[in-house]
DSSP file (Angstrom, degrees, kcal/mol; ACC not computed):
  #  RESIDUE AA STRUCTURE BP1 BP2  ACC     N-H-->O    O-->H-N    N-H-->O    O-->H-N    TCO  KAPPA ALPHA  PHI   PSI    X-CA   Y-CA   Z-CA
    1    1 A M              0   0    0      0, 0.0     2,-0.1     0, 0.0     5,-0.0   0.000 360.0 360.0 360.0 133.8  -44.0 -107.3  -44.4
    2    2 A T    >>  -     0   0    0      1,-0.1     3,-0.8     3,-0.0     4,-0.7  -0.393 360.0-113.9 -76.5 158.4  -45.8 -108.3  -47.6
    3    3 A E  G >4 S+     0   0    0      1,-0.3     3,-0.8     2,-0.2    -1,-0.1   0.856 117.8  56.8 -61.2 -34.8  -45.0 -111.6  -49.3
    4    4 A E  G 34 S+     0   0    0      1,-0.2    -1,-0.3     3,-0.1    -2,-0.0   0.797 104.2  53.5 -66.0 -27.9  -43.6 -109.6  -52.3
    5    5 A A  G <4 S+     0   0    0     -3,-0.8    -1,-0.2     2,-0.1    -2,-0.2   0.598  88.8 101.1 -84.4 -11.2  -41.2 -107.8  -50.0
    6    6 A Q    <<  -     0   0    0     -3,-0.8     2,-0.5    -4,-0.7    -3,-0.0  -0.394  60.6-151.1 -73.6 150.7  -39.7 -111.0  -48.6
    7    7 A H        -     0   0    0     -2,-0.1     2,-0.5     2,-0.0    -3,-0.1  -0.876  20.2-172.5-121.4  96.4  -36.4 -112.3  -49.8
    8    8 A I        -     0   0    0     -2,-0.5     2,-0.4     2,-0.0    -2,-0.0  -0.769   7.9-179.9 -95.8 130.6  -36.5 -116.1  -49.3
    9    9 A E        -     0   0    0     -2,-0.5     2,-0.5     2,-0.0    -2,-0.0  -0.998  17.2-144.5-126.6 134.4  -33.4 -118.2  -49.9
   10   10 A T        -     0   0    0     -2,-0.4     2,-0.5     2,-0.0    -2,-0.0  -0.850   7.5-158.0-103.1 131.5  -33.6 -122.0  -49.4
   11   11 A F        -     0   0    0     -2,-0.5     2,-0.4     2,-0.0    -2,-0.0  -0.925  13.4-165.8-109.6 131.6  -30.6 -123.9  -48.0
   12   12 A K        +     0   0    0     -2,-0.5    15,-1.4    15,-0.3     2,-0.3  -0.924  13.8 164.5-124.6 142.3  -30.3 -127.6  -48.8
   13   13 A V  E     -A   26   0A   0     -2,-0.4     2,-0.4    13,-0.2    13,-0.2  -0.966  20.6-149.9-142.3 159.6  -28.2 -130.4  -47.4
   14   14 A T  E     -A   25   0A   0     11,-2.5    11,-2.7    -2,-0.3     2,-0.4  -0.964  16.4-158.7-124.2 150.5  -28.2 -134.2  -47.5
   15   15 A A  E     -A   24   0A   0     -2,-0.4     2,-0.5     9,-0.2     9,-0.2  -0.984   8.7-165.4-132.1 141.5  -26.8 -136.3  -44.7
   16   16 A Q  E     +A   23   0A   0      7,-2.8     7,-2.8    -2,-0.4     2,-0.4  -0.994  17.8 165.6-123.5 127.7  -25.6 -139.9  -44.5
   17   17 A G  E     +A   22   0A   0     -2,-0.5     2,-0.4     5,-0.2     5,-0.2  -0.954  19.6 166.0-146.8 125.9  -25.1 -141.6  -41.3
   18   18 A I  S    S-     0   0    0      3,-0.7     2,-0.3    -2,-0.4    -2,-0.0  -0.833  81.3 -48.5-131.5  93.6  -24.6 -145.2  -40.3
   19   19 A G  S    S+     0   0    0     -2,-0.4    -1,-0.1    24,-0.0    24,-0.1  -0.590 115.0  17.6  74.3-142.7  -23.5 -145.0  -36.7
   20   20 A W  S    S+     0   0    0     -2,-0.3    16,-0.1    22,-0.2     2,-0.1  -0.834 107.7  31.4-108.0 148.3  -20.7 -142.5  -36.2
   21   21 A P        -     0   0    0      0, 0.0    -3,-0.7     0, 0.0     2,-0.4   0.726  66.4-149.5 -84.1 178.0  -19.7 -140.2  -37.9
   22   22 A T  E     -AB  17  35A   0     13,-3.0    13,-3.2    -5,-0.2     2,-0.5  -0.908   8.4-150.7-104.1 135.7  -22.4 -138.5  -40.0
   23   23 A T  E     -AB  16  34A   0     -7,-2.8    -7,-2.8    -2,-0.4     2,-0.5  -0.933  10.3-164.4-107.6 129.1  -21.3 -136.9  -43.3
   24   24 A V  E     -AB  15  33A   0      9,-3.2     9,-3.3    -2,-0.5     2,-0.5  -0.958   3.4-160.1-117.3 125.2  -23.3 -133.9  -44.5
   25   25 A K  E     -AB  14  32A   0    -11,-2.7   -11,-2.5    -2,-0.5     2,-0.7  -0.908  14.2-140.6-103.5 125.7  -23.1 -132.7  -48.1
   26   26 A I  E >   -A   13   0A   0      5,-2.2     3,-1.2    -2,-0.5     5,-0.3  -0.788  32.3-117.5 -87.1 117.6  -24.2 -129.1  -48.7
   27   27 A I  T 3  S+     0   0    0    -15,-1.4   -15,-0.3    -2,-0.7     3,-0.1  -0.186  88.8  13.0 -63.1 143.6  -26.1 -129.3  -52.0
   28   28 A D  T 3  S+     0   0    0      1,-0.2     2,-0.3     2,-0.0    -1,-0.2   0.692 114.3  81.6  64.1  23.6  -24.9 -127.3  -55.1
   29   29 A T  S <  S-     0   0    0     -3,-1.2    -1,-0.2     2,-0.2    -3,-0.0  -0.865  85.9-116.3-138.7 176.5  -21.5 -126.6  -53.5
   30   30 A E  S    S+     0   0    0     -2,-0.3     2,-0.4    -3,-0.1    -3,-0.1   0.317  75.7 119.9 -93.1   7.1  -18.2 -128.6  -53.1
   31   31 A W        +     0   0    0     -5,-0.3    -5,-2.2    -4,-0.1     2,-0.4  -0.591  34.9 175.9 -87.2 130.8  -18.6 -128.6  -49.3
   32   32 A T  E     -B   25   0A   0     -2,-0.4     2,-0.4    -7,-0.2    -7,-0.2  -0.996  11.9-160.5-126.1 135.7  -18.8 -131.7  -47.2
   33   33 A V  E     -B   24   0A   0     -9,-3.3    -9,-3.2    -2,-0.4     2,-0.5  -0.946   7.3-147.3-119.7 134.8  -19.0 -131.6  -43.4
   34   34 A Q  E     -B   23   0A   0     -2,-0.4     2,-0.4   -11,-0.2   -11,-0.2  -0.901  14.8-168.6-103.6 129.1  -18.2 -134.4  -41.0
   35   35 A V  E     +B   22   0A   0    -13,-3.2   -13,-3.0    -2,-0.5     2,-0.3  -0.949  18.7 148.5-117.8 133.9  -20.1 -134.4  -37.8
   36   36 A D        -     0   0    0     12,-1.9     7,-0.0    -2,-0.4   -16,-0.0  -0.821  36.4-117.6-147.9-175.4  -19.2 -136.7  -34.9
   37   37 A E        -     0   0    0     -2,-0.3     8,-2.4    12,-0.1     9,-0.3  -0.911  40.3 -89.8-127.5 156.7  -19.2 -137.0  -31.2
   38   38 A P    > > -     0   0    0      0, 0.0     5,-2.1     0, 0.0     3,-1.7  -0.247  41.2-109.5 -61.2 157.7  -16.4 -137.3  -28.7
   39   39 A T  G > 5S+     0   0    0      1,-0.3     3,-1.8     3,-0.2     5,-0.0   0.854 118.6  61.2 -59.3 -35.1  -15.3 -140.8  -27.9
   40   40 A E  G 3 5S+     0   0    0      1,-0.3    -1,-0.3     2,-0.1     4,-0.0   0.689 105.7  48.5 -68.0 -15.2  -16.7 -140.5  -24.3
   41   41 A D  G < 5S-     0   0    0     -3,-1.7    -1,-0.3     2,-0.0    -2,-0.2   0.212 130.9 -91.9-105.7  13.3  -20.1 -140.0  -26.0
   42   42 A G  T < 5S+     0   0    0     -3,-1.8    -3,-0.2     1,-0.3   -22,-0.2   0.385  91.3 110.9  97.8  -3.6  -19.8 -143.0  -28.3
   43   43 A G  S   <S-     0   0    0     -5,-2.1    -1,-0.3   -24,-0.1    -7,-0.1  -0.183  74.6-118.0 -92.1-172.1  -18.3 -141.2  -31.3
   44   44 A A        -     0   0    0     -3,-0.1    -5,-0.2    -2,-0.1    -1,-0.1   0.364  41.1-124.4-107.0   1.1  -14.9 -141.4  -32.9
   45   45 A N        +     0   0    0     -8,-2.4    -6,-0.1     1,-0.1    -9,-0.0   0.862  66.2 138.2  57.2  39.2  -14.1 -137.6  -32.3
   46   46 A S        -     0   0    0     -9,-0.3    -1,-0.1     1,-0.1   -12,-0.1   0.346  69.9  -2.2 -96.1   5.7  -13.4 -137.2  -36.1
   47   47 A G  S    S-     0   0    0    -10,-0.1   -11,-0.2   -14,-0.0   -12,-0.1  -0.962  92.1 -64.4-177.2 168.9  -15.2 -133.9  -36.3
   48   48 A P        -     0   0    0      0, 0.0   -12,-1.9     0, 0.0    -2,-0.1  -0.245  52.7-115.6 -62.2 155.2  -17.2 -131.3  -34.3
   49   49 A N    >>  -     0   0    0    -14,-0.2     4,-2.0     1,-0.1     3,-0.6  -0.456  34.9 -96.1 -86.1 168.6  -20.6 -132.4  -32.9
   50   50 A P  H 3> S+     0   0    0      0, 0.0     4,-2.1     0, 0.0     5,-0.1   0.847 123.9  51.4 -55.8 -37.9  -23.8 -130.7  -34.1
   51   51 A M  H 3> S+     0   0    0      2,-0.2     4,-2.5     1,-0.2     5,-0.2   0.845 107.2  53.3 -71.6 -31.6  -24.0 -128.2  -31.2
   52   52 A Q  H <> S+     0   0    0     -3,-0.6     4,-2.3     2,-0.2    -1,-0.2   0.901 110.3  48.1 -66.7 -39.7  -20.4 -127.1  -31.8
   53   53 A Y  H  X S+     0   0    0     -4,-2.0     4,-2.5     2,-0.2    -2,-0.2   0.893 110.3  52.5 -63.8 -38.5  -21.3 -126.5  -35.5
   54   54 A F  H  X S+     0   0    0     -4,-2.1     4,-2.2    -5,-0.2    -2,-0.2   0.927 109.9  47.3 -63.4 -44.5  -24.4 -124.6  -34.3
   55   55 A A  H  X S+     0   0    0     -4,-2.5     4,-2.3     1,-0.2    -1,-0.2   0.909 112.6  49.6 -62.6 -41.8  -22.3 -122.4  -32.0
   56   56 A A  H  X S+     0   0    0     -4,-2.3     4,-2.6     1,-0.2    -2,-0.2   0.874 108.4  54.3 -63.9 -36.6  -19.8 -121.8  -34.9
   57   57 A S  H  X S+     0   0    0     -4,-2.5     4,-2.4     2,-0.2    -2,-0.2   0.909 108.1  49.1 -63.3 -41.8  -22.8 -120.9  -37.1
   58   58 A L  H  X S+     0   0    0     -4,-2.2     4,-2.4     2,-0.2    -2,-0.2   0.947 112.5  47.1 -62.9 -47.8  -23.9 -118.3  -34.6
   59   59 A A  H  X S+     0   0    0     -4,-2.3     4,-2.0     1,-0.2    -2,-0.2   0.913 115.5  45.0 -61.4 -42.9  -20.4 -116.7  -34.3
   60   60 A S  H  X S+     0   0    0     -4,-2.6     4,-2.6     2,-0.2    -1,-0.2   0.855 111.0  53.2 -72.2 -33.0  -20.0 -116.7  -38.1
   61   61 A C  H  X S+     0   0    0     -4,-2.4     4,-2.7    -5,-0.2     5,-0.2   0.912 109.2  49.7 -65.2 -41.9  -23.5 -115.3  -38.7
   62   62 A Q  H  X S+     0   0    0     -4,-2.4     4,-2.2     2,-0.2    -2,-0.2   0.920 112.0  48.5 -61.0 -44.0  -22.7 -112.4  -36.3
   63   63 A N  H  X S+     0   0    0     -4,-2.0     4,-1.6     2,-0.2    -2,-0.2   0.937 113.2  46.1 -62.7 -47.2  -19.5 -111.7  -38.1
   64   64 A E  H  X S+     0   0    0     -4,-2.6     4,-1.7     1,-0.2    -2,-0.2   0.914 112.7  49.9 -64.0 -41.6  -21.1 -111.7  -41.5
   65   65 A Q  H  X S+     0   0    0     -4,-2.7     4,-2.8     1,-0.2     5,-0.2   0.877 106.5  57.0 -64.0 -36.1  -24.0 -109.5  -40.3
   66   66 A A  H  X S+     0   0    0     -4,-2.2     4,-2.7    -5,-0.2    -1,-0.2   0.872 104.1  52.4 -61.9 -37.0  -21.5 -107.1  -38.8
   67   67 A Q  H  X S+     0   0    0     -4,-1.6     4,-1.8     2,-0.2    -1,-0.2   0.921 112.3  45.5 -64.0 -42.8  -19.8 -106.7  -42.2
   68   68 A V  H  X S+     0   0    0     -4,-1.7     4,-2.0     2,-0.2    -2,-0.2   0.942 116.0  44.8 -65.1 -48.5  -23.2 -105.8  -43.8
   69   69 A V  H  X S+     0   0    0     -4,-2.8     4,-2.3     1,-0.2    -2,-0.2   0.900 110.0  55.2 -65.9 -40.9  -24.2 -103.4  -41.0
   70   70 A A  H  <>S+     0   0    0     -4,-2.7     5,-3.2    -5,-0.2     4,-0.4   0.908 108.2  49.3 -59.1 -41.5  -20.8 -101.7  -40.9
   71   71 A E  H ><5S+     0   0    0     -4,-1.8     3,-1.1     3,-0.2    -1,-0.2   0.924 110.2  50.3 -63.2 -43.4  -21.1 -101.0  -44.6
   72   72 A E  H 3<5S+     0   0    0     -4,-2.0    -1,-0.2     1,-0.3    -2,-0.2   0.858 115.1  43.5 -61.8 -35.4  -24.6  -99.6  -44.2
   73   73 A L  T 3<5S-     0   0    0     -4,-2.3    -1,-0.3    -5,-0.1    -2,-0.2   0.392 112.4-119.8 -89.8   2.4  -23.3  -97.4  -41.3
   74   74 A S  T < 5 +     0   0    0     -3,-1.1     2,-0.4    -4,-0.4    -3,-0.2   0.879  62.9 149.3  56.8  41.8  -20.1  -96.4  -43.3
   75   75 A L      < -     0   0    0     -5,-3.2     2,-0.4    -6,-0.2    -1,-0.2  -0.827  31.9-161.1-103.8 144.5  -18.0  -97.9  -40.5
   76   76 A T        +     0   0    0     -2,-0.4     2,-0.3    40,-0.2    40,-0.3  -0.990  17.2 162.8-124.7 133.1  -14.6  -99.4  -41.1
   77   77 A F        -     0   0    0     -2,-0.4    38,-0.3    38,-0.1     3,-0.1  -0.935  40.4-126.3-143.6 167.7  -12.9 -101.8  -38.7
   78   78 A N  S    S-     0   0    0     36,-3.2     2,-0.3     1,-0.3    37,-0.2   0.600  75.2 -47.3 -93.6 -13.9  -10.0 -104.3  -38.8
   79   79 A G  E     -C  114   0B   0     35,-1.1    35,-3.2     2,-0.0     2,-0.4  -0.905  45.2-115.1 161.8 170.0  -11.8 -107.3  -37.4
   80   80 A I  E     -C  113   0B   0     -2,-0.3     2,-0.6    33,-0.2    33,-0.2  -0.999  12.3-154.1-135.3 130.9  -14.0 -108.8  -34.7
   81   81 A D  E     -C  112   0B   0     31,-2.4    31,-2.7    -2,-0.4     2,-0.5  -0.936  19.8-169.9-102.2 120.0  -13.1 -111.4  -32.1
   82   82 A I  E     +C  111   0B   0     -2,-0.6     2,-0.4    29,-0.2    29,-0.2  -0.946   9.8 177.6-115.9 125.3  -16.3 -113.3  -31.1
   83   83 A T  E     +C  110   0B   0     27,-2.5    27,-2.7    -2,-0.5     2,-0.3  -0.967  12.4 167.5-120.5 143.1  -16.4 -115.6  -28.1
   84   84 A L  E     -C  109   0B   0     -2,-0.4     2,-0.4    25,-0.2    25,-0.2  -0.998  24.7-158.8-154.0 156.9  -19.6 -117.3  -27.0
   85   85 A E  E     -C  108   0B   0     23,-1.9    23,-2.4    -2,-0.3     2,-0.5  -0.991  10.0-159.6-131.6 140.2  -21.0 -120.0  -24.9
   86   86 A I  E     -C  107   0B   0     -2,-0.4     2,-0.5    21,-0.2    21,-0.2  -0.982   9.2-148.8-122.6 120.5  -24.4 -121.7  -25.4
   87   87 A D  E     -C  106   0B   0     19,-3.3    18,-3.0    -2,-0.5    19,-1.0  -0.791  20.9-176.1 -89.2 125.4  -26.0 -123.4  -22.4
   88   88 A L  E     -C  104   0B   0     -2,-0.5     2,-0.7    16,-0.2    16,-0.2  -0.985  24.1-139.8-128.1 125.9  -28.2 -126.3  -23.6
   89   89 A D        -     0   0    0     14,-3.2     3,-0.4    -2,-0.4     4,-0.3  -0.778  15.3-168.8 -83.3 115.0  -30.4 -128.6  -21.5
   90   90 A L     >  +     0   0    0     -2,-0.7     4,-2.6     1,-0.2     6,-0.3   0.263  53.4 111.5 -90.1  10.9  -29.9 -132.1  -23.0
   91   91 A S  T  4>S+     0   0    0      1,-0.2     5,-2.1     2,-0.2     6,-1.5   0.892  83.3  41.4 -54.9 -44.2  -32.8 -133.7  -21.1
   92   92 A G  T >45S+     0   0    0     -3,-0.4     3,-1.0     4,-0.2    -1,-0.2   0.902 112.9  54.3 -69.4 -40.8  -34.8 -134.3  -24.2
   93   93 A F  T 345S+     0   0    0     -4,-0.3    -2,-0.2     1,-0.3    -1,-0.2   0.883 112.6  42.4 -61.0 -40.5  -31.8 -135.3  -26.3
   94   94 A I  T 3<5S-     0   0    0     -4,-2.6    -1,-0.3     1,-0.0    -2,-0.2   0.380 119.9-106.1 -92.7   5.7  -30.8 -138.1  -23.8
   95   95 A G  T < 5S+     0   0    0     -3,-1.0    -3,-0.2    -4,-0.3    -4,-0.1   0.538  88.0 118.0  89.2   6.6  -34.4 -139.2  -23.3
   96   96 A M  S   <S+     0   0    0     -5,-2.1     2,-0.3    -6,-0.3    -4,-0.2   0.762  86.9  29.3 -74.8 -23.7  -35.1 -137.9  -19.8
   97   97 A E  S    S-     0   0    0     -6,-1.5    -2,-0.2    -7,-0.1     3,-0.0  -0.866  82.9-125.5-125.3 161.7  -37.9 -135.8  -21.4
   98   98 A D  S    S+     0   0    0     -2,-0.3     2,-0.3    -3,-0.0    -6,-0.1   0.307  90.7  28.3 -93.9  11.0  -40.0 -136.6  -24.5
   99   99 A H        -     0   0    0      2,-0.1    -2,-0.1     1,-0.0    -6,-0.1  -0.966  62.7-137.7-156.6 168.2  -39.1 -133.3  -26.3
  100  100 A S    >   +     0   0    0     -2,-0.3     3,-1.6    -8,-0.2     4,-0.2   0.111  50.4 142.6-118.2  19.2  -36.3 -130.7  -26.5
  101  101 A K  T 3  S+     0   0    0      1,-0.3    -2,-0.1     2,-0.1    -9,-0.1  -0.376  75.7  11.3 -61.5 137.1  -38.5 -127.6  -26.5
  102  102 A G  T 3  S+     0   0    0     40,-0.1    -1,-0.3     1,-0.1   -13,-0.1   0.702  85.9 135.4  70.4  19.4  -36.9 -124.8  -24.6
  103  103 A S    <   +     0   0    0     -3,-1.6   -14,-3.2   -15,-0.1     2,-0.6   0.784  46.8  83.0 -75.1 -26.2  -33.6 -126.6  -24.4
  104  104 A Y  E     +C   88   0B   0    -16,-0.2   -16,-0.2    -4,-0.2     3,-0.1  -0.701  55.6 170.8 -78.9 120.2  -31.5 -123.6  -25.3
  105  105 A K  E     -     0   0B   0    -18,-3.0    40,-2.4    -2,-0.6     2,-0.3   0.872  52.3  -5.3-100.3 -47.5  -31.1 -121.7  -22.0
  106  106 A E  E     -Cd  87 145B   0    -19,-1.0   -19,-3.3    38,-0.2     2,-0.5  -0.988  43.9-157.0-156.7 141.1  -28.5 -119.0  -22.4
  107  107 A V  E     -Cd  86 146B   0     38,-2.8    40,-3.0    -2,-0.3     2,-0.6  -0.986  10.4-169.7-114.5 126.9  -26.1 -117.5  -24.9
  108  108 A I  E     +Cd  85 147B   0    -23,-2.4   -23,-1.9    -2,-0.5     2,-0.4  -0.967  18.9 171.1-115.6 113.6  -23.2 -115.4  -23.5
  109  109 A M  E     -Cd  84 148B   0     38,-3.0    40,-2.6    -2,-0.6     2,-0.4  -0.973  19.1-171.4-130.4 137.3  -21.4 -113.7  -26.3
  110  110 A T  E     -Cd  83 149B   0    -27,-2.7   -27,-2.5    -2,-0.4     2,-0.5  -0.996   4.2-168.9-126.4 128.5  -18.7 -111.0  -26.4
  111  111 A A  E     -Cd  82 150B   0     38,-3.0    40,-3.1    -2,-0.4     2,-0.6  -0.975   4.3-163.0-116.3 123.5  -17.7 -109.3  -29.6
  112  112 A V  E     -Cd  81 151B   0    -31,-2.7   -31,-2.4    -2,-0.5     2,-0.5  -0.933  10.6-152.4-109.3 115.1  -14.6 -107.2  -29.5
  113  113 A V  E     -Cd  80 152B   0     38,-3.0    40,-3.0    -2,-0.6     2,-0.5  -0.766   5.6-151.2 -93.3 125.0  -14.4 -104.9  -32.5
  114  114 A K  E     +C   79   0B   0    -35,-3.2   -36,-3.2    -2,-0.5   -35,-1.1  -0.832  51.1  60.7 -98.7 126.8  -10.9 -103.9  -33.6
  115  115 A G  S    S-     0   0    0     -2,-0.5     2,-1.5   -38,-0.3   -38,-0.1  -0.889  95.3 -50.9 148.7-177.1  -10.4 -100.5  -35.3
  116  116 A D  S    S+     0   0    0    -40,-0.3     2,-0.3    -2,-0.3   -40,-0.2  -0.548  82.5 127.5 -92.0  70.7  -10.8  -96.8  -34.9
  117  117 A L        -     0   0    0     -2,-1.5     2,-0.1    -4,-0.2    -2,-0.1  -0.904  56.8-120.5-123.4 152.6  -14.4  -96.7  -33.7
  118  118 A T     >  -     0   0    0     -2,-0.3     4,-2.1     1,-0.1     5,-0.2  -0.480  30.5-112.4 -81.6 162.7  -16.0  -95.1  -30.7
  119  119 A Q  H  > S+     0   0    0      1,-0.2     4,-2.8     2,-0.2     5,-0.2   0.863 119.7  57.9 -63.9 -33.4  -17.9  -97.2  -28.2
  120  120 A A  H  > S+     0   0    0      2,-0.2     4,-2.1     1,-0.2    -1,-0.2   0.897 106.8  47.5 -62.6 -39.7  -21.1  -95.5  -29.3
  121  121 A Q  H  > S+     0   0    0      2,-0.2     4,-2.5     1,-0.2    -2,-0.2   0.902 112.4  49.1 -66.9 -40.5  -20.4  -96.7  -32.9
  122  122 A V  H  X S+     0   0    0     -4,-2.1     4,-2.9     2,-0.2    -2,-0.2   0.900 109.9  52.2 -65.0 -40.5  -19.7 -100.2  -31.6
  123  123 A D  H  X S+     0   0    0     -4,-2.8     4,-2.4     2,-0.2    -2,-0.2   0.918 111.2  46.4 -61.2 -44.0  -22.9 -100.2  -29.5
  124  124 A E  H  X S+     0   0    0     -4,-2.1     4,-2.1     2,-0.2     5,-0.2   0.921 113.4  49.3 -64.7 -44.0  -24.9  -99.2  -32.6
  125  125 A L  H  X S+     0   0    0     -4,-2.5     4,-2.5     1,-0.2    -2,-0.2   0.947 113.0  46.9 -58.0 -50.5  -23.2 -101.8  -34.7
  126  126 A G  H  X S+     0   0    0     -4,-2.9     4,-2.8     1,-0.2     5,-0.2   0.891 110.3  51.6 -62.3 -42.0  -23.8 -104.5  -32.1
  127  127 A A  H  X S+     0   0    0     -4,-2.4     4,-1.7     1,-0.2    -1,-0.2   0.912 113.2  44.9 -62.6 -42.3  -27.5 -103.6  -31.5
  128  128 A K  H  X S+     0   0    0     -4,-2.1     4,-1.3     2,-0.2    -2,-0.2   0.897 113.7  49.7 -69.5 -39.8  -28.2 -103.8  -35.3
  129  129 A V  H >X S+     0   0    0     -4,-2.5     4,-2.2    -5,-0.2     3,-0.5   0.945 111.6  48.1 -63.4 -48.0  -26.3 -107.0  -35.7
  130  130 A D  H 3< S+     0   0    0     -4,-2.8    -1,-0.2     1,-0.2    -2,-0.2   0.855 112.0  50.4 -61.9 -34.6  -28.1 -108.7  -32.8
  131  131 A A  H 3< S+     0   0    0     -4,-1.7    -1,-0.2    -5,-0.2    -2,-0.2   0.755 119.5  35.8 -73.9 -23.8  -31.5 -107.5  -34.1
  132  132 A R  H << S+     0   0    0     -4,-1.3    -2,-0.2    -3,-0.5    -1,-0.2   0.611  83.6 105.3-109.6 -14.5  -30.8 -108.9  -37.6
  133  133 A C     X  -     0   0    0     -4,-2.2     4,-2.2     1,-0.2     5,-0.2  -0.575  59.5-151.6 -70.4 115.7  -28.8 -112.1  -37.2
  134  134 A P  H  > S+     0   0    0      0, 0.0     4,-1.9     0, 0.0    -1,-0.2   0.803  90.8  53.4 -62.0 -29.0  -31.3 -114.9  -37.9
  135  135 A I  H  > S+     0   0    0      2,-0.2     4,-2.2     1,-0.2     5,-0.2   0.937 110.8  43.5 -74.1 -45.3  -29.6 -117.4  -35.6
  136  136 A I  H  > S+     0   0    0      1,-0.2     4,-2.5     2,-0.2    -1,-0.2   0.866 114.4  52.4 -67.4 -32.8  -29.5 -115.2  -32.5
  137  137 A C  H  X S+     0   0    0     -4,-2.2     4,-2.5     2,-0.2    -1,-0.2   0.880 107.4  52.3 -68.0 -37.4  -33.1 -114.2  -33.3
  138  138 A L  H  X S+     0   0    0     -4,-1.9     4,-1.0    -5,-0.2    -2,-0.2   0.933 111.6  46.3 -61.1 -46.5  -34.1 -117.8  -33.5
  139  139 A L  H ><>S+     0   0    0     -4,-2.2     5,-1.9     1,-0.2     3,-0.7   0.932 112.8  49.2 -62.2 -46.5  -32.6 -118.5  -30.1
  140  140 A A  H ><5S+     0   0    0     -4,-2.5     3,-1.6     1,-0.2    -1,-0.2   0.903 108.5  53.1 -61.2 -41.3  -34.2 -115.5  -28.6
  141  141 A S  H 3<5S+     0   0    0     -4,-2.5    -1,-0.2     1,-0.3    -2,-0.2   0.700 102.1  60.3 -70.4 -17.2  -37.6 -116.4  -29.9
  142  142 A S  T <<5S-     0   0    0     -4,-1.0    -1,-0.3    -3,-0.7    -2,-0.2   0.496 126.0 -99.9 -84.2  -3.4  -37.3 -119.9  -28.4
  143  143 A G  T < 5S+     0   0    0     -3,-1.6     2,-0.2     1,-0.3    -3,-0.2   0.438  73.0 149.7  99.0   1.2  -37.0 -118.3  -24.9
  144  144 A C      < -     0   0    0     -5,-1.9     2,-0.4    -6,-0.2    -1,-0.3  -0.475  50.2-119.9 -68.8 134.6  -33.2 -118.5  -24.7
  145  145 A K  E     -d  106   0B   0    -40,-2.4   -38,-2.8    -2,-0.2     2,-0.5  -0.621  26.8-153.4 -74.8 130.9  -31.6 -115.7  -22.6
  146  146 A I  E     -d  107   0B   0     -2,-0.4     2,-0.6   -40,-0.2   -38,-0.2  -0.940  16.4-178.4-111.9 120.8  -29.2 -113.7  -24.8
  147  147 A D  E     +d  108   0B   0    -40,-3.0   -38,-3.0    -2,-0.5     2,-0.5  -0.862  16.8 172.4-116.7  92.5  -26.3 -111.8  -23.1
  148  148 A S  E     -d  109   0B   0     -2,-0.6     2,-0.5   -40,-0.2   -38,-0.2  -0.901   9.4-175.2-110.9 124.1  -24.6 -110.1  -25.9
  149  149 A T  E     -d  110   0B   0    -40,-2.6   -38,-3.0    -2,-0.5     2,-0.5  -0.974   7.0-164.8-121.7 128.4  -21.8 -107.6  -25.2
  150  150 A W  E     -d  111   0B   0     -2,-0.5     2,-0.3   -40,-0.2   -38,-0.2  -0.961  15.5-176.9-113.6 125.5  -20.1 -105.5  -27.9
  151  151 A K  E     -d  112   0B   0    -40,-3.1   -38,-3.0    -2,-0.5     2,-0.5  -0.875  27.9-124.3-123.6 152.6  -16.8 -103.9  -27.0
  152  152 A N  E      d  113   0B   0     -2,-0.3   -38,-0.2   -40,-0.2   -33,-0.1  -0.837 360.0 360.0 -90.8 128.2  -14.3 -101.5  -28.6
  153  153 A A              0   0    0    -40,-3.0   -39,-0.1    -2,-0.5    -1,-0.1   0.509 360.0 360.0 -65.9 360.0  -10.8 -103.0  -28.6
């Protein structure tokens, strides 16, 4: 792809943290996000931890991409239920290793599409979504195993 054909968008945040929790302000919006850890990990449990936000980001990115792809394919459906698990090796995070490269091990995701679609249409939708979702592509390119299943409700 040529540089002229790229569509680059920059996302900005600022974060303030003095101990727990961390408050993150998303620049040029009214959104503020509180990030914390469970009490058993030293936090106050006043918000999701960063990995929970990351998992939520993946699920929401898949949903949004599905809306775009469905429109391109002229498909109509009533909703998608997405469940997922992300296995993460915390060895680097907790200091047992000096890095966290390759820490994402596996994503197991199931998307159940509600509506009057055939399984073949759901398969095409899912394949295109998985190929185009930047978050799942980031995980796959890091060596993370992706187990993505798209089902017709």
